[in-house]
C-alpha positions in Angstrom: -64.1 -112.6 -61.9 -61.0 -111.3 -60.2 -59.7 -111.6 -56.7 -57.8 -108.2 -56.9 -59.7 -107.0 -53.8 -58.4 -109.8 -51.7 -55.2 -109.5 -49.7 -52.8 -112.4 -49.1 -50.8 -111.7 -45.9 -48.4 -114.7 -46.5 -46.2 -114.6 -49.5 -45.4 -118.3 -49.7 -47.0 -121.5 -48.8 -45.5 -124.1 -46.4 -42.8 -126.2 -47.8 -42.7 -130.0 -47.5 -44.0 -131.2 -44.1 -43.0 -128.1 -42.2 -46.1 -126.2 -40.9 -46.1 -122.4 -41.0 -47.6 -120.1 -38.3 -50.5 -117.9 -39.6 -52.0 -116.7 -36.3 -51.3 -117.2 -32.5 -51.4 -121.0 -31.9 -52.4 -121.9 -35.5 -50.1 -123.5 -38.1 -50.7 -124.0 -41.8 -49.8 -127.4 -43.3 -50.1 -128.2 -47.0 -50.3 -131.7 -48.5 -50.2 -132.7 -52.2 -53.1 -134.1 -54.1 -52.9 -136.2 -57.3 -55.5 -134.1 -59.2 -55.6 -130.8 -61.1 -56.4 -129.3 -57.7 -53.0 -130.3 -56.5 -53.0 -129.5 -52.8 -55.1 -129.2 -49.6 -54.5 -126.9 -46.6 -54.7 -128.5 -43.2 -54.6 -126.7 -39.9 -52.9 -127.5 -36.5 -54.2 -125.6 -33.5 -52.5 -125.5 -30.1 -54.7 -127.3 -27.6 -53.1 -127.0 -24.2 -50.1 -129.3 -24.2 -51.2 -130.9 -27.4 -52.6 -130.0 -30.9 -55.9 -130.3 -32.6 -56.0 -131.2 -36.3 -58.5 -129.7 -38.7 -58.9 -131.9 -41.8 -56.8 -134.9 -42.6 -55.7 -135.1 -46.2 -56.2 -137.9 -48.8 -56.0 -141.4 -47.4 -53.0 -142.5 -49.3 -49.4 -143.6 -48.5 -47.9 -140.2 -49.4 -50.2 -138.3 -47.1 -49.7 -140.7 -44.2 -45.9 -140.5 -44.6 -46.2 -136.7 -44.4 -48.3 -137.0 -41.3 -45.7 -139.3 -39.7 -43.1 -136.6 -40.3 -45.3 -133.8 -39.0 -46.4 -135.6 -35.8 -42.9 -136.8 -35.0 -41.5 -133.3 -35.4 -44.3 -131.8 -33.3 -43.7 -134.2 -30.5 -47.1 -133.3 -28.9 -50.2 -135.4 -28.4 -53.1 -135.0 -30.8 -56.1 -134.1 -28.7 -58.9 -133.9 -31.3 -59.4 -134.3 -35.0 -62.0 -132.1 -36.7 -63.3 -132.9 -40.2 -65.0 -130.1 -42.0 -66.8 -132.4 -44.5 -66.8 -135.9 -46.1 -64.6 -135.3 -49.2 -61.6 -137.6 -49.5 -59.0 -134.9 -49.1 -60.6 -133.8 -45.9 -61.7 -137.1 -44.3 -59.3 -139.6 -45.9 -57.1 -140.0 -42.9 -59.6 -139.4 -40.1 -59.8 -143.0 -38.9 -56.1 -143.6 -39.5 -55.1 -140.5 -37.5 -57.6 -141.3 -34.7 -56.2 -144.9 -34.4 -52.6 -143.6 -34.5 -53.1 -140.9 -31.9 -56.1 -142.0 -29.8 -57.8 -138.6 -30.5 -61.5 -138.5 -31.2 -63.0 -137.4 -34.5 -65.5 -134.5 -34.7 -67.9 -134.3 -37.6 -71.4 -133.3 -38.4 -73.9 -136.1 -38.7 -74.7 -135.3 -42.3 -71.0 -135.6 -43.3 -70.3 -138.7 -41.2 -73.3 -140.6 -42.6 -72.7 -139.7 -46.2 -69.1 -140.7 -45.9 -70.2 -144.2 -44.8 -72.9 -144.3 -47.5 -70.4 -143.5 -50.3 -67.7 -145.9 -48.9 -70.2 -148.8 -48.9 -72.2 -147.6 -52.0 -75.7 -147.7 -50.6 -78.9 -145.7 -50.8 -78.4 -144.3 -54.3 -74.8 -143.2 -53.7 -73.2 -145.9 -55.7 -71.2 -145.6 -58.9 -74.0 -147.1 -61.1 -76.5 -144.6 -59.7 -74.2 -141.7 -60.5 -73.6 -143.0 -64.1 -77.3 -143.5 -64.7 -78.0 -140.0 -63.3 -75.5 -138.4 -65.8 -76.7 -140.6 -68.6 -80.3 -139.4 -67.9 -78.9 -135.9 -68.2 -77.4 -136.6 -71.7 -73.9 -137.8 -71.0 -72.7 -140.0 -73.9 -71.9 -143.7 -73.4 -68.2 -143.2 -73.9 -67.9 -140.8 -71.0 -70.4 -142.8 -68.9 -68.3 -145.9 -69.5 -65.1 -144.1 -68.4 -66.8 -143.0 -65.2 -68.1 -146.5 -64.5 -64.7 -148.1 -65.1 -63.1 -145.8 -62.5 -65.1 -147.7 -59.8 -65.5 -146.4 -56.3 -63.0 -143.5 -56.3 -64.3 -142.5 -52.9 -63.1 -145.7 -51.3 -59.6 -145.3 -52.7 -59.4 -141.8 -51.1 -61.1 -142.8 -47.9 -60.2 -146.5 -47.3 -61.6 -146.5 -43.8 -63.8 -144.4 -41.6 -64.3 -144.1 -37.8 -67.1 -146.2 -36.3 -67.8 -143.6 -33.7 -67.5 -139.8 -33.7 -68.3 -136.7 -31.7 -71.1 -134.7 -33.3 -70.9 -131.1 -34.4 -74.1 -129.1 -35.1 -74.5 -125.5 -36.3 -73.7 -123.0 -33.6 -71.7 -125.3 -31.4 -68.8 -123.8 -29.5 -65.8 -126.0 -29.6 -63.0 -125.3 -27.1 -59.5 -125.7 -28.5 -56.9 -124.5 -26.0 -57.6 -121.1 -24.7 -60.0 -120.2 -27.4 -63.6 -121.1 -28.4 -64.5 -121.8 -32.0 -68.0 -121.5 -33.3 -69.3 -123.8 -35.9 -70.9 -122.3 -39.0 -72.9 -124.8 -41.2 -72.9 -124.7 -44.9 -74.8 -126.5 -47.7 -74.6 -127.0 -51.4 -71.0 -128.3 -51.6 -71.7 -131.1 -49.1 -74.6 -132.0 -46.8 -73.5 -130.3 -43.6 -70.1 -128.7 -44.0 -68.7 -127.2 -40.8 -66.5 -124.1 -40.9 -64.9 -122.8 -37.6 -64.8 -119.2 -36.5 -62.8 -117.8 -33.6 -63.9 -114.3 -32.7 -61.0 -113.8 -30.2 -58.4 -114.5 -32.9 -60.4 -113.1 -35.8 -59.9 -116.3 -37.8 -62.3 -118.3 -40.0 -61.3 -121.8 -41.0 -63.6 -121.9 -44.1 -63.0 -125.4 -45.4 -64.3 -125.5 -49.0 -67.0 -122.9 -48.5 -64.9 -119.8 -49.2 -61.9 -120.3 -51.5 -60.0 -117.3 -52.8 -59.1 -118.2 -56.4 -61.4 -120.9 -57.5 -65.2 -121.4 -57.0 -66.4 -124.1 -54.8 -68.0 -127.0 -56.6 -71.8 -127.3 -56.1 -73.4 -130.5 -57.4 -76.6 -132.6 -57.6 -76.2 -136.2 -56.6 -78.3 -139.0 -58.1 -80.2 -139.4 -54.8 -81.3 -135.7 -54.9 -82.0 -135.2 -58.6 -83.9 -131.9 -58.3 -81.9 -130.3 -55.5 -81.1 -126.6 -55.8 -77.6 -126.8 -54.6 -76.5 -123.4 -55.9 -79.1 -121.5 -53.9 -78.2 -123.5 -50.8 -74.5 -122.7 -51.3 -75.1 -119.0 -51.8 -77.4 -118.8 -48.8 -74.6 -120.5 -46.8 -71.8 -118.2 -47.8 -73.9 -115.2 -47.0 -73.8 -116.3 -43.4 -70.1 -115.2 -43.4 -71.2 -111.6 -44.1 -71.7 -111.0 -40.4 -68.0 -111.6 -39.8 -65.7 -108.5 -39.4 -64.0 -107.2 -42.5 -60.5 -108.0 -41.1 -61.2 -111.7 -40.6 -58.3 -113.9 -41.6 -59.8 -116.7 -43.8 -58.0 -120.0 -43.8 -59.3 -121.9 -46.9 -58.7 -125.5 -47.8 -57.3 -124.6 -51.2 -55.3 -121.5 -52.1 -53.7 -119.1 -49.7 -55.0 -117.5 -46.5 -56.7 -114.2 -47.3 -58.4 -111.1 -46.1 -61.5 -109.8 -47.8 -64.4 -112.1 -46.7 -67.1 -109.6 -47.8 -65.5 -109.0 -51.2 -65.2 -112.8 -51.8 -68.9 -113.3 -51.0 -69.8 -110.6 -53.5 -67.5 -112.2 -56.1 -69.1 -115.6 -55.6 -72.6 -114.2 -55.9 -71.6 -112.4 -59.2 -70.0 -115.5 -60.5 -73.1 -117.7 -60.1 -75.4 -115.0 -61.5 -73.1 -114.8 -64.6 -73.2 -118.6 -64.9 -77.0 -118.6 -64.8 -77.2 -115.8 -67.4 -74.8 -117.6 -69.7 -76.7 -120.9 -69.3 -80.1 -119.3 -69.8 -79.0 -117.7 -73.1 -78.0 -121.2 -74.4 -81.4 -122.7 -73.6 -83.3 -121.1 -76.5 -84.0 -124.8 -77.5 -84.2 -127.8 -75.1 -80.8 -129.0 -74.1 -79.5 -131.5 -71.6 -76.8 -130.9 -68.9 -74.3 -132.7 -71.1 -75.1 -130.5 -74.1 -74.4 -127.3 -72.1 -71.1 -128.5 -70.6 -69.1 -126.6 -73.3 -71.0 -123.5 -72.4 -70.0 -123.6 -68.8 -66.7 -125.3 -69.2 -65.1 -124.4 -72.6 -62.1 -126.7 -72.2 -61.2 -130.3 -72.4 -62.3 -132.2 -69.3 -60.9 -135.5 -68.0 -63.2 -138.0 -66.3 -62.6 -136.6 -62.9 -63.5 -133.1 -64.1 -66.5 -134.4 -66.0 -68.0 -135.8 -62.8 -67.8 -132.4 -61.1 -68.8 -130.5 -64.2 -72.0 -132.6 -64.8 -73.0 -132.2 -61.1 -72.5 -128.4 -61.4 -74.3 -128.0 -64.7 -77.3 -129.9 -63.3 -77.2 -127.7 -60.2 -77.4 -124.5 -62.2 -80.2 -125.9 -64.4 -82.1 -126.9 -61.3 -81.7 -123.4 -59.8 -83.1 -121.9 -63.0 -86.0 -124.3 -62.8 -86.7 -123.4 -59.2 -86.6 -119.7 -60.2 -89.1 -120.4 -63.0 -86.7 -119.3 -65.7 -86.5 -122.7 -67.4 -88.8 -125.7 -67.8 -87.7 -129.2 -67.2 -88.6 -131.8 -69.8 -88.2 -135.4 -68.9 -89.4 -137.9 -71.5 -88.3 -140.9 -69.3 -85.1 -141.3 -71.3 -83.5 -137.9 -71.3 -83.8 -134.7 -69.2 -83.6 -131.4 -71.0 -84.3 -127.8 -70.0 -85.6 -124.9 -72.1 -86.0 -121.2 -71.3 -89.5 -120.0 -70.4 -90.5 -117.3 -72.8 
């Protein structure tokens, strides 16, 4: 899949802790991440005499030092903190920033509650449940052991969370300065992801739902073992099809781009290709772990295995819901085979 039909109006990304203007009253801030996905984009929006923050970065010392530099240079009060979803690179500093600035945190309830669930490892969202889930889908003991020994990675990226928040639901209109932003809910990547669209400015802050050069991870957690996350994700991104063609998309990873309709089509084609490739490999019963090399023909570290297993199960579940494959669970191992 190519992104040749997308346009990138900004040639370079922001350097260091210096935000870059991308639209009237909107600045682009980039922070480093210690993963293969090595950065996250954060957004500062003028809000009267102050600024609103969209997403907060990983909850580590480096990100907090960067925020100290940014906020000192801005010399403006922070009025509100908006978290698109629960992932550590988005929610990691929500409580820290709220305490530092006095600004309230806005999130959807699904994201807020899942963040607390993961932080405290309850209700089937603990490390042991994840490892058992992957083991049931064929992951070998060596890789299961590596995942188990990593412990609660979420708690390292999100060491604290707000005890109170302001709730966002689909279709809300959030006033930031002179402009209203509509919330657009998305599923599949996270339980209740909130993107923000400003019709007056022609800008979509897409979070992780629309990324220009990589495909958003869709996964199946242990607590939802038969969830069809791929279909939920694709149904969600199609909601952006009603936006004007010249909408400026501000993604969480990669560069701001134009071409929202082209990107939706690319994502649809990508997932159809993944399904077709996977289906061709299911001429005999295979587990999610056994088809990892089919979907991801490269060496994967433990962090990548976690995402890859979740996505493989998601595609297998989608094929099952479509009636293209049959799920075989003998109590010890789950396998899937094409329906002939």
